[in-house]
N, C-alpha and C positions, 0 to 999 in steps of 0.2 A: 071504848071512846074515844082513844087516840087515835086507832086506825086509823079508823073517819077520818078526822078532823086533821090531820098529814096525808091522807089520800083527795084528801076535798083541797089540798092546799096548792097541790103539784107533786107535791115530795113524792119518791122512788126512791129505794131502796140499793146502797150501794150495790155494784154489780162481787163484788170484793167480801172476803172473807175472811177474819182477822184467826190470825195460824199462832202458834203458841209463842209468845213472849211478843205481842203487839206486831210486828210482819205480815202483810199483806199479801197475798193473791188473788191474781182471778178467777173466780171460779168456771169448771169445768162441763161438757155440755151435765154430767152429771147430777154438779150443783146445783144448776141452770132447775134440771130437770126436777131435781126435789124445792125448790121453790117454786116454781107452778103447781107443783103439789096441793103446796100448803096453801098459794093465795087462790086457787080453788076451792079449798076447804074454804076457808074465807064467805069465798063469793058463796054456797052451798049457806051455808049459819047466816050470810046477810039476809041471802036470797028463804028462809026462814021466819026468819024476824018481820017480813018484808020490805027489806031496800032491797027491790028493781035493781036502779038504780046503781043503788054501788056495787049489785053482784056482778054488774055486767061490765060494769069498771073493772073487778080484781076477774070477772074471765075475762076479757081486753085481755089486761097484762102478761095473763098465765101464758095466755097465746103470744104474744110478743116476744116469754121467754124461753115456750116450745120451741118458733124460728131460730132463737139465737142459740139451741140448744144442737137443732141441726146442722146449724150455721158449721157451727164450734165442732161437733165430731163429722161433719164433713170434710173439714179442715185440716184436722185431726188424723186422718185416714192414709193410709202411706197410697200412694198413685200403684197399681202395675208397672214392673218395670219389661218392658217390650224388647221381649230378645234381636239383635239384629235379623235381617233376612237374605 
């Protein structure tokens, strides 16, 4: 029920995860994909429980996370060097 209240309030989890020792780091593409998978799992459960609106919002957020993961992966992929012609 806490998740429902948080989502309804417009709360979104931070895009950082905590390292041991209290340091924060930005999630990489794999971390974003993992978070999206968790959102989709919650969406399936919400739909099973008859809460289609909540399931839709979770699915939309999962889609956003997957798009961020794709963008992040594209930025971190080195571009091939071109040889002088």
